[in-house]
C-alpha positions as a Markdown table, in Angstrom:
| # | Residue | x | y | z |
|---|---|---|---|---|
| 1 | Unk | -0.6 | -6.7 | -6.0 |
| 2 | Unk | 1.0 | -6.7 | -2.5 |
| 3 | Unk | -0.8 | -6.6 | 0.9 |
| 4 | Unk | 0.5 | -5.4 | 4.2 |
| 5 | Unk | -1.2 | -4.9 | 7.6 |
| 6 | Unk | -0.5 | -3.5 | 11.0 |
| 7 | Unk | -2.1 | -2.4 | 14.2 |
| 8 | Unk | -3.7 | 0.6 | 12.6 |
| 9 | Unk | -5.1 | -0.9 | 9.4 |
| 10 | Unk | -4.2 | -2.6 | 6.1 |
| 11 | Unk | -3.1 | -1.6 | 2.7 |
| 12 | Unk | -2.7 | -2.9 | -0.8 |
| 13 | Unk | 0.0 | -1.6 | -3.2 |
| 14 | Unk | 1.6 | -2.2 | -6.5 |
| 15 | Unk | 5.1 | -1.1 | -7.4 |
| 16 | Unk | 5.1 | 1.7 | -9.9 |
| 17 | Unk | 2.6 | 4.5 | -10.6 |
| 18 | Unk | -0.1 | 2.6 | -12.5 |
| 19 | Unk | -3.3 | 4.2 | -13.7 |
| 20 | Unk | -5.7 | 4.5 | -10.7 |
| 21 | Unk | -8.6 | 2.9 | -12.6 |
| 22 | Unk | -6.4 | -0.1 | -13.6 |
| 23 | Unk | -5.3 | -0.4 | -9.9 |
| 24 | Unk | -8.9 | -0.5 | -8.7 |
| 25 | Unk | -9.8 | -3.1 | -11.2 |
| 26 | Unk | -6.9 | -5.3 | -9.9 |
| 27 | Unk | -7.9 | -4.6 | -6.3 |
| 28 | Unk | -11.3 | -6.0 | -6.9 |
| 29 | Unk | -9.8 | -9.3 | -7.7 |
| 30 | Unk | -8.2 | -9.4 | -4.3 |
| 31 | Unk | -11.1 | -8.2 | -2.1 |
| 32 | Unk | -14.6 | -9.1 | -1.3 |
| 33 | Unk | -17.5 | -6.9 | -2.6 |
| 34 | Unk | -18.2 | -5.7 | 1.0 |
| 35 | Unk | -14.6 | -4.8 | 1.8 |
| 36 | Unk | -14.5 | -1.1 | 2.9 |
| 37 | Unk | -11.2 | -0.5 | 1.2 |
| 38 | Unk | -13.0 | -0.4 | -2.1 |
| 39 | Unk | -14.5 | 3.0 | -1.0 |
| 40 | Unk | -11.0 | 4.5 | -0.5 |
| 41 | Unk | -9.2 | 6.4 | -3.2 |
| 42 | Unk | -5.8 | 5.1 | -4.2 |
| 43 | Unk | -2.8 | 7.4 | -4.5 |
| 44 | Unk | 0.6 | 7.6 | -6.2 |
| 45 | Unk | 3.3 | 7.9 | -3.6 |
| 46 | Unk | 6.9 | 6.7 | -2.7 |
| 47 | Unk | 7.7 | 4.1 | -0.1 |
| 48 | Unk | 10.6 | 2.2 | 1.3 |
| 49 | Unk | 10.9 | -1.2 | 3.0 |
| 50 | Unk | 12.6 | -1.0 | 6.4 |
| 51 | Unk | 13.4 | -3.5 | 9.1 |
| 52 | Unk | 11.6 | -3.1 | 12.5 |
| 53 | Unk | 14.1 | -4.8 | 14.7 |
| 54 | Unk | 12.0 | -4.7 | 17.8 |
| 55 | Unk | 9.0 | -6.4 | 16.1 |
| 56 | Unk | 11.3 | -8.7 | 14.0 |
| 57 | Unk | 9.7 | -8.0 | 10.6 |
| 58 | Unk | 9.8 | -5.6 | 7.7 |
| 59 | Unk | 7.6 | -2.5 | 7.4 |
| 60 | Unk | 6.7 | -0.3 | 4.4 |
| 61 | Unk | 7.2 | 3.4 | 5.3 |
| 62 | Unk | 6.8 | 6.7 | 3.5 |
| 63 | Unk | 9.9 | 7.9 | 1.6 |
| 64 | Unk | 11.0 | 11.0 | -0.3 |
| 65 | Unk | 10.8 | 10.6 | -4.1 |
| 66 | Unk | 14.1 | 9.2 | -5.6 |
| 67 | Unk | 15.7 | 8.9 | -2.1 |
| 68 | Unk | 17.9 | 5.9 | -1.3 |
| 69 | Unk | 15.9 | 2.7 | -1.3 |
| 70 | Unk | 12.6 | 4.4 | -2.3 |
| 71 | Unk | 10.3 | 3.2 | -5.0 |
| 72 | Unk | 7.1 | 4.6 | -6.6 |
| 73 | Unk | 3.9 | 2.8 | -5.6 |
| 74 | Unk | 0.2 | 3.0 | -6.2 |
| 75 | Unk | -1.2 | 2.7 | -2.7 |
| 76 | Unk | -4.5 | 2.3 | -1.0 |
| 77 | Unk | -4.9 | 2.1 | 2.8 |
| 78 | Unk | -7.8 | 1.6 | 5.2 |
| 79 | Unk | -7.3 | 2.8 | 8.8 |
| 80 | Unk | -9.2 | 0.5 | 11.2 |
| 81 | Unk | -8.3 | 2.2 | 14.5 |
């Protein structure tokens, strides 16, 4: 399970399109019982890792399926702002 966060919220993801119930079971091992992200539905999507040169770190962004550098993920995100 991978974790990423930014100014607008945070997300957990796992590479590959895994069964959503299996993903939620794994997510519970990484989060507290009161974590609001447990109330969000995960999705299957495609992402890419890109470099944010201004901020000096990498970011995970949306990608078209099978495009260069893209990979399938099971994704759950909580917007906090």
